Each structure stands twice: as structure tokens, then as C-alpha cells.
N, C-alpha and C positions, 0 to 999 in steps of 0.2 A: 504494500500500500504506500503510495506516494505521500498522501496527506492523512493525518490522524483525525482532523476536525475540519468543519466548514470554515472556521476562522483562519486556519492555515491556508486554505484555498483562497480565501479573500485576500490575505496578505500577499500571496503570490501574484494574484491578478492586479492588485494595487501597484505592485512593483512594475508589472507589465505596462500599466497605464502611464506611469511616469517615465519609463525607459523607452517605450515605443510610440506612445501617443496615438494619433490618428494616422493610419497608413493605408490609404485606399488601394484596392485591387482584389481580384478574386482568385488569383493563382494559389495563394496559401490555403484558402478555404476549399478550393476544388481538390487540392492535393490531400488535405486532411480528410475530407469527406470520402475520397477514394480509399484511403487507408482504413477508414472506419466502416467500409462496406456500404457507402452511400445511404445514410439514414434519411436524407432529404427526399430520396425517391420513393420512400415508403409512406409519405404523408399526402393527404388531400388538403392543399394549402389555399388560403385566400391571403393575398399579399397586399399590404397597405403602405402607401407613401403619401407625402404631402407636407407642406410647410406648417399648417395648423390643422387640427381636427382629425388627424389620422388615428390617434389613440382613442378619441371619443367615438369615432366611426367604427373602429374595431370593437369597442365594448358594446355599442348598440347592436352590431351584427352578432356578437357573442350571445347577448341576452335573447335575441330573436331565435337563434338556433337552439339554445338551451330550452326555451319555452316550447319548442316543437319536439323535444325529447332527444336531441342529438347530444353526443359527447364532444366537447370542444376544448382543444388545447389552445393556449394563447401565449405569445412571447412579445413582451412590450419593453420599452425603455424610455427613460431611465427608471431605476428602482425607486419606489416611494419611501419605504422605511428600511427594508433589508434586501439583500440581493435576490433572495428567493421570490420576492414579489413579482419579478419579471416573468416567471414561468408558472403557469397554472393549468389545471384541468377543471373545466366548469368554474366553480367558485372556490376551489381548493388550490392554494399555492403548493408548489413542490416542497416536500419536507426536507429538513436539513440532512437527514440520513440518505434520502434518495439523491439529493444534489451531490453529496459527498461520494456516494457510490458511483454515480455516472461520471463525475469528474475524475475519479481514480481510474475508472475503466478507460477513459479517453487518454489520460496521461500514460497508462500502461502501454497503449498502442503507439502513441506519438512521442512520448518522452518530454522531459522538462526543457531540454535544449532545443528550442524552436523559436521562430520569429512571429508566431501568432500574436495578435494584439488582444487586449482585454476583451473588447467587444466580440472579436472572432471566437474567443473561448466561450463566452456566454452563449453565443449563437450555436456553437457545436454542442454544448451541454443541453440546450433546449431541444435541438433536433434529435439527438440521441435518446433523450428522455422520452420524447413523444413517440419515437419509433418503437419503443418497448411496449407501448399501449395500443389498444385497438380503438382509435379515435375516428369519429365520423369526419371531423374537420379540424384543421389547425390554422389559427389566425396569427399572422406574423407581421409585425410593424418594423419598417426599416429604421435603422439608426440615424443615418444621414444620407440624403440623396436617394439613390436607387441603383443606378447602373453598376457601380462599383462597391455598393454596400455589401457587407458580409452576408446578409440574409438573401442576397440575390442568387444564391446557388439553387434555390427552389424553382420548380416549374409549377406555378399555381393553376388552380381551376379558373380563377379570375383575378385580375389585378385591379386595385382601387387607388386612384389618385384624387385626394380630396381638394386640394388647391395648391397654388404656388405663389410665393412671394420672394423678394430679395433676402437671402439668408445664406450664411456660410459661404460667402462669395470667394474666400480664399481657396475653398475646396471644390465648389460646384460651378463657379463661373461668375462673371461680373454683370451679366444681363439676365433678365427674366427668361428669355428664350433659351439661354445656355442651361440655366438651372432646371427649367422645364424638361429639356432633353435628358438631363441626368436622371430626374425622377421618373421620366417615361421609360427609362431603361428596365423597369420591372415588367414592362409589357412583353409577353412571350409569344412565340410563333403560334398562330391559329388559336389563341386563347383570348377571351373577351376582356375588355377593360371598361370599368365604370369610373366616370369622373364627376367631380363636384361642380359647383358654380365657379366658373373661371372666365377671365376676359378673353377677347377674341384672339390675341396673340398667343396666349398660353394654349388655348384650344387648338389653334393651328399647329403649334409645335407638337402637341400630343398626337394630333391627327396624322402628322407626317410619320411619326414613329409607328403608330398603329397601322398605317397603310403598308409600311415596309414589312411589318410582322404579320400582315394579313389578318 
């Protein structure tokens, strides 16, 4: 066992956050998912992106699905009170023991000497945890952007883009159109996308990506 407690996992991930920070790109996640047997392929995902409202929209969707009797996993960020808040099934957050068990299983396969960021580790823990359950749906919120976000290893049943505004310009681009294109990166080939109320330029940028992805 690599970690004896959830606190030791938290300490490790905190060090990751300060040493690596934000490092966009999917190569590390794709490699890790392959090593772990592609847990992302075992999930029926609805993927959410947007500048504001993506978390609220995810939770509304979750409550609708639960009310219809479905089992629903959700991965959101950031944590509200403790790190386990980010991963839940229906209204129950992942237990400390389950979080620790999944984390240690991943570390046993990948090892501690890696360049995965803190958010990439959280995403992997969520994906691997959900893959051990028989869930009807898994709702996943992007951390930042979309195209190069760690969560974008999934192929969703449907993508959701709530809205777009100027934010994180150092990472996503300095215009609304560039930022929109990054968020629209969660649109996958031959999969539907639902969008919120957006202005004409944002809609056009999303439409351009949707057309390419058919």
C-alpha cells in the first residue's frame, strides 16, 4: 500500500498542485487510462463545460435522473468542504476508505514517479471508482476549458455547454471565440451537444465545431 490514510493522499496531491500547477494536455491522461484498462470506456457519460452554470446544470440533471430511478455518479470541482465531495453516487459522496482504496490501486499501477497533475489524479480516481459500479449515468464537469481538460478522455452520450465568457485567458485564449472553441472541444464525433443561452458569436463558434464533428 502506497498510502496508509486519505490524509497522506491529500498531502501528496497538494505537493503535486504546487510543483506542477496547471499543465494542459491529454497525453498523460490517455496514457494513464490505457495503463488502467480504460475505465473511461466503461461509463455512460454526460459531459458539462461552460464559464458559469455548468455545476448547477449538472446537479439539476442529476436530480432529474435520480427522480426517475437511475443510479448517477457525478464528478465536480472544486471540492466544497473535503476532497471526497467531488465524487459521489446519487446523494452519497465517496467514502474515505473507498477513495483510499482506489487511489492505492491506481498508484500501484502507475507509481509515484509520474508527471500527472493534481486534477488529473482526481479525475482518474473518479473514473476508476465509477467503473467499479454499475451506474446508469455518470455526470462529469470539466475543470477548465474543455478540449485539453483532463476529463476530456471520455466519449459522452451528450455534451453540454452552458455559456461562455472571458475567463482564464492565459490558458484558453484572449477572445470569446478562442475560449468558445476550447470549451467546444468536448463535442465528440456523431454525439449530440446541448447549449445554453449564448450570443451569436459564441453560437457560431460552437456550431463550427459541431459541424466538423457531425
